[in-house]
C-alpha positions in Angstrom: -1.6 146.9 -147.3 -4.7 146.8 -145.4 -4.9 144.2 -142.4 -8.4 142.8 -143.7 -10.2 142.7 -146.8 -7.3 142.0 -149.1 -7.0 138.2 -149.3 -4.3 136.0 -148.5 -1.4 137.9 -147.0 1.3 135.5 -148.9 -0.3 136.3 -152.2 -0.2 140.2 -151.1 3.3 139.8 -150.4 4.0 138.2 -153.7 2.1 141.1 -155.4 4.2 143.7 -153.7 7.6 142.1 -154.7 6.3 142.4 -158.5 5.4 146.0 -158.4 8.1 148.6 -159.6 8.5 151.6 -157.5 6.2 154.6 -159.2 3.6 152.3 -160.6 1.1 152.8 -158.1 -0.8 156.1 -158.3 -1.2 157.9 -154.9 1.5 155.7 -153.4 4.6 156.1 -155.5 7.0 154.5 -152.9 5.1 151.0 -152.9 7.2 148.7 -155.2 10.9 147.5 -155.9 13.4 150.3 -156.5 14.0 150.2 -160.5 17.4 151.9 -159.9 18.8 148.7 -158.5 18.0 146.7 -161.9 20.8 148.0 -164.0 23.7 148.1 -161.3 26.3 145.6 -161.2 25.2 142.7 -159.2 27.9 142.9 -156.6 27.1 146.3 -155.6 23.1 146.1 -156.0 22.4 142.7 -154.3 22.5 143.8 -150.8 20.5 147.1 -151.5 17.9 145.1 -153.5 17.6 142.7 -150.6 17.3 145.4 -148.0 14.8 147.3 -150.2 12.6 144.0 -150.6 12.6 143.6 -146.9 11.7 147.3 -146.2 8.9 146.9 -148.8 7.4 143.7 -147.1 7.7 145.2 -143.5 6.1 148.4 -144.6 3.3 147.5 -146.9 2.4 143.9 -145.6 2.3 144.2 -141.6 0.3 140.7 -141.6 3.7 139.2 -142.4 7.1 138.6 -140.5 10.1 138.8 -142.9 12.7 136.1 -141.7 14.9 136.4 -144.8 15.2 137.8 -148.3 17.6 136.7 -151.0 18.1 137.6 -154.5 19.2 134.9 -156.8 20.1 134.7 -160.3 17.8 132.5 -162.2 19.2 133.0 -165.5 22.2 135.5 -165.1 23.4 135.4 -168.6 19.8 136.7 -169.7 19.8 139.2 -166.7 17.1 137.3 -165.0 17.1 137.6 -161.0 14.5 136.4 -158.7 13.6 137.3 -155.4 13.2 134.6 -152.5 11.6 135.8 -149.4 10.9 133.7 -146.4 8.0 135.0 -144.7 5.7 133.8 -141.9 2.4 135.1 -140.3 2.7 137.6 -137.7 1.5 136.5 -134.5 -1.3 138.7 -133.2 -0.4 140.5 -130.0 -2.6 139.6 -127.0 -4.3 142.4 -125.3 
């Protein structure tokens, strides 16, 4: 995302995590990898966490990613949520 003119960086990070890869025209790499959705949880969790971290670091440079965790909100129904701990990146002094 742009460093200016996009609004609140926290909201932009949330929006990024809600996008599925391939949805955004002209930037097909933006979004979470849908191929990880139907994999067994034991093998996909680490990859999904790394994918979400990469997504935030790549497309939201205003935020510093501290931790990303995928948690089962309602595992029997196949619902999982992404919990990301992020903070505003400190501007470098010139």
